[in-house]
N, C-alpha and C positions, 0 to 999 in steps of 0.2 A: 439350457443350451451349453454344450461342451465348449470350453474356452481354453485356449493355450495362451499363457502369458510368457513374454520373452524379455529377459533382462537387457540392460544397457548395451547398445550396439557399438558405438565409438568406431565408425569406419570399418566395420567387420561384417557388413550385411551380406556380402557375396560368399562369405564362409558360413555365417550363422543361418541364413534363411533357408538354404537347402536342407539343413538339419530340421528346421521347423516344418518344412513341407513334409518330410518323412513322418514326423510325429503326428501332424494333422491327419495325414492319410491313415496311419495306424489306429488313431483314436477316434476318427470320424468327427473331428471338431468342426464346429460351424462359426467360430469366432476366434480372432487372434488379437491380443492386446500387446502392443509394443511399448515398453516402459520409458522411451525417450533417450536422450543423449545419442543421437544418430551421428554426431559430428565430433571432431577433435580427438586426438590421442597423442600420447608421448611419441615424438619422432616423426609426426605426420603434418605438422602445422605449416610446412612450406610447400606442400604437394597439392596444388590446386586441382590438378587432374584427378587425383584420388577422391577429393571431395565431390567433384562433379560426377564421377563414375559411380560412386557409392549412392549418392542421392538419386541419380537416374535409375539405378538398379532397384532401389527401394520403391520408387514411384511405379515403375513397370511391374514389379512384383505385386504391389497393392492392386493395380488394375487387373492383373491376371487372377489373383485370388478372389476379388469381388465379382469377376465374370463367372467364377465357379460357385457363386452364392456363399462365399465365406466373408463375413464382415471383418473389417480391419479397423481397430481403434489405435490411433497414434497419439501417444502422450508427449507432452513438452518436457524436456529436461533443461537443466541449468546450462548445459553446453550448447543448446539450441537457441535459447532466448536472446542472446546478444545479437544474433544475425537478424532477428525480427526487429529489434529496437535500433540497431546500428551502433549500440554501445559495446564495441568489441573489447574482449578481455585479453590479458597476456597470453592465455592459452588458445586464443582464436586463430584462425587461418591468417598467416602473414604474407603469403605469396600474392603476387599481382595477377589478377584475373584477365588483364587486358588481352593477352594473346589468345585466350580461350573464349571470351564472351563479347568481344567487340566493344571494349571500353566501358562495359557496365560495371557498376559498383559491386563490391563483394557482397555486401549485405542484401542488395536488391536481388542478385542472382539466387543466393541461398534462401532468402526469405520467400521468394516465389515458389521454390521447390518445397519448402516446409509447409506452405499453405496448400499445395497440391496433396501433401500427405494428410492434411486435415488435422494438424496438431491441436490438442486441447489439454487443459491442466489436469483434469481428473475424469474418472468414469465410475459410475455406480454399478457394481457387479453384484446384484442381489444384496446380501448383507455386508459386502466388502466394498469399501471405497478404495479405488486404485489410483495412485498418482506416482509420479517419478520419485519423490522423496518423502511424502507423507505429511500429515497434519499433527502438529504438536498441540499441547494445551495452550489455549488462548488464540490459536490461529483458526479463523472462521472459514468455512467453505462458502463460496459465493456462487450464485446461479451461473455466472459466465464461465466458471471453471469447467462446467459440464457440457460446453458447446465448443465447436471449432473456433479458433482465434481468427480474427480478421486483421486487416491493416488499418482499421479505423484509429483515429487519434486516441479515443478512449481505451480501446483494447491495448494499444501499444504502451500507453501510460500505465495501465494495470500490470502488463507483463514486466515493464521496467521496475515497478515496485516489488514484484515477486523476486526479480533477479538481483535486487539490491538488499533483500532481506535474507542475509546469508546465515546468520546465527553462528553456532560454534564451528561450523565447517569453514575455517579461514576467516571467521568474523569475530565479533566481540559479543559474547553472551549466548544464550540458549534460544531454542525455538525458531529455527529458520523456516522459510516459506515452504510450501509443498513442492517446490523444485529445488530446495536447498537443505532441508532438514536432514541431519545425520541420524542414522538408525539408533545410535545410543541416546540421542535426545528424545526420540519417540518412546523408548523404553523408560527413560527417567521421568519424562514429562508427558505421559499419554494424554491424548485429547479426551475431554469429558463429553464431547459431542459425537465423535466418530469412534465407534467401539471396535470395528474390525478393519484392518488396512493391509493392502498388499503394495509393496514399494520396491524400488531399485536403489540406485544412487550410491549406496554404501557397499563396496565390494565385499563379497563373501566367498569362502572356499566352496560352499554348497548352500542350498536354500536353507534359510533360517526360519524356523517356526517358533515364535516367542508368544507364549500364552500365559495369561494371569487371570485365573478364574475369579479371584476375589474382587477384581475391579471390572470383570467381564469384558476383556478385550483380547484380540488376537492380532499380532503383528507378523507379517511375513516379508522377508527380504529376498529377492530373487536375482540380485546383481551377480551373476556367476560366470560372466564371459570376459573377465578382466585378465590382461597380461601383466606380468611383473617384470620391470627392467632392472637388471643387476649391473650396476656400473663397474664392478670389479672385473666382470667377464665380458661386458659390452654385449650381453645377450638378453633375449626375452625368454621368459618361462611362463607356463600357465599358472595363474593364481586360482581361478575358479574352475569348477568341473564341468561347466556348460549345461547344468540341469535346467530344464524348463518346468513350468508349473502348469498342471492340469486342474481346471476347476469344473466340477460336474455335480449338479444336484446338491450344492452346498458343501461338497467335500473337496479337499485339496490333496493333490498327489504330486510328488516330485518325479519327473520323467528324465531318465538319463539320455544323453546323446553321445555321439562319437566325435565330440569337439576336440578332445585332447589326443591328437595324433600328430606324428612328425610332419606329415604333408601339410596340414593346416598351419602348423607353427612356422614352417619354412615360408609359405606364402605371406603370412602376416609379418614375419621378420623382414622379408624382401621389401614389403610395402613401407616399412618403417626405416629402411636404409636404402633409399633409391640411389 
């Protein structure tokens, strides 16, 4: 099955997903995997309307694609987990939702929309295990990682455990969870159980293919839709080139998009400076 894999979104769905649509049409893909982190970005955490508009766009897009017999897999990122558990972070939305949602709690509104996306921790794509951040040595894959998350007490406790297992990315020590592991930790401490992985989470300028034949693993990082904020100029610039990953018959291919253009950057800058 031809599959398109899409890096971290971070409130850029309305820019990114039309690019995905074009590649899906050109390649004849039947499945799309979204790598998570649909929410939060620098300069956006007080704009509740942007969060709602982006999530609603994502949900409507998923419904449209599935109506066309294209399967959508939505993975859970570390920026999404706090809205499920209610344990919001310093980078989470700070704006008051009351004017938009009739006094509903922030976490309740967003968690409901994440459940509609069907978020899950990991997906097995033939020989590749796909997750937001990846599995380091000593981190075990669990059965529940491969199914959509619910709001049961057990699921929320498990999600909270993943979200508090940060590792070297802002934490103390190595081997973060599959929503927190840094790509460098995956390279330094590769899983002994999971041989081939596709991840996002760690921003890259272009898709990174890291292969080590001696230990029989392949790591691929596709987080290519990141903007970089330059404080000295108070401007945003492209960091990643917006490449998508095509998987077909066991083969991986980087697919270029028209992400890096002035019109897209202007829209994204305006969103980040309302």
